[in-house]
C-alpha positions in Angstrom: 9.6 -4.0 15.3 7.5 -3.7 18.4 4.8 -6.2 19.6 1.7 -4.1 20.5 -1.1 -6.7 21.1 -2.5 -10.1 20.2 -5.7 -10.2 18.1 -8.0 -12.9 16.8 -8.8 -13.3 13.2 -12.6 -13.3 12.9 -14.8 -15.6 10.9 -14.5 -13.4 7.8 -10.7 -13.3 8.0 -10.5 -9.8 9.5 -8.4 -8.3 12.2 -8.7 -4.9 13.9 -5.6 -2.8 14.1 -5.3 -1.1 17.5 -6.1 2.6 17.4 -2.6 3.4 18.9 -1.0 1.8 15.9 -3.2 3.6 13.4 -2.7 6.9 15.0 1.1 6.4 15.3 1.3 5.7 11.6 -1.2 8.4 10.6 -3.6 5.9 9.0 -7.2 7.1 8.7 -10.4 5.4 7.6 -10.1 4.3 4.0 -6.2 4.4 4.0 -5.0 2.0 1.3 -2.5 -0.6 2.5 -0.1 -2.8 0.6 0.2 -6.3 2.1 3.5 -8.2 2.1 4.3 -11.6 3.6 7.3 -13.9 3.9 6.4 -17.6 3.9 9.7 -18.6 5.5 9.4 -16.4 8.5 5.6 -16.2 8.5 5.9 -12.4 8.9 3.3 -10.0 7.6 4.0 -6.4 6.7 1.4 -3.6 6.1 2.5 -0.4 4.5 0.5 2.6 3.4 0.1 2.5 -0.3 2.0 5.0 -2.4 0.8 5.4 -5.9 3.4 4.8 -8.5 3.8 4.6 -12.3 2.7 1.2 -13.6 5.6 1.2 -16.0 8.7 2.6 -14.2 7.6 2.7 -10.5 8.1 6.5 -10.1 5.9 8.3 -7.7 6.5 11.7 -9.2 4.3 13.7 -11.6 1.6 11.0 -11.9 -1.6 11.2 -13.9 -4.5 8.8 -14.0 -5.1 6.8 -17.1 -8.3 4.7 -16.9 -7.7 4.0 -13.2 -4.0 3.3 -13.6 -1.2 5.6 -12.5 1.4 6.7 -15.2 4.1 9.3 -14.9 4.5 12.1 -17.4 7.9 10.7 -18.5 6.4 7.3 -19.5 3.4 9.0 -21.0 5.6 11.0 -23.3 7.6 7.9 -24.2 4.4 6.0 -25.1 3.2 9.0 -27.1 6.3 8.7 -29.3 5.5 5.1 -30.3 
């Protein structure tokens, strides 16, 4: 991990990610990010969101079901019930 800069949290709890970081990671406007943290180390991790099946976690062959991602395998299993 590389330290890039030091930033302040504003009064609304926001921080601005440096353009160099966004460009290096290929993050554009409206990129969805998953946020992870570790209370023990006080480390924060941001990762680009990857859609995955709500049931099995697969990111292959997804379809949208009322705003939720579900893979075709799970969809077929549910249809059997």
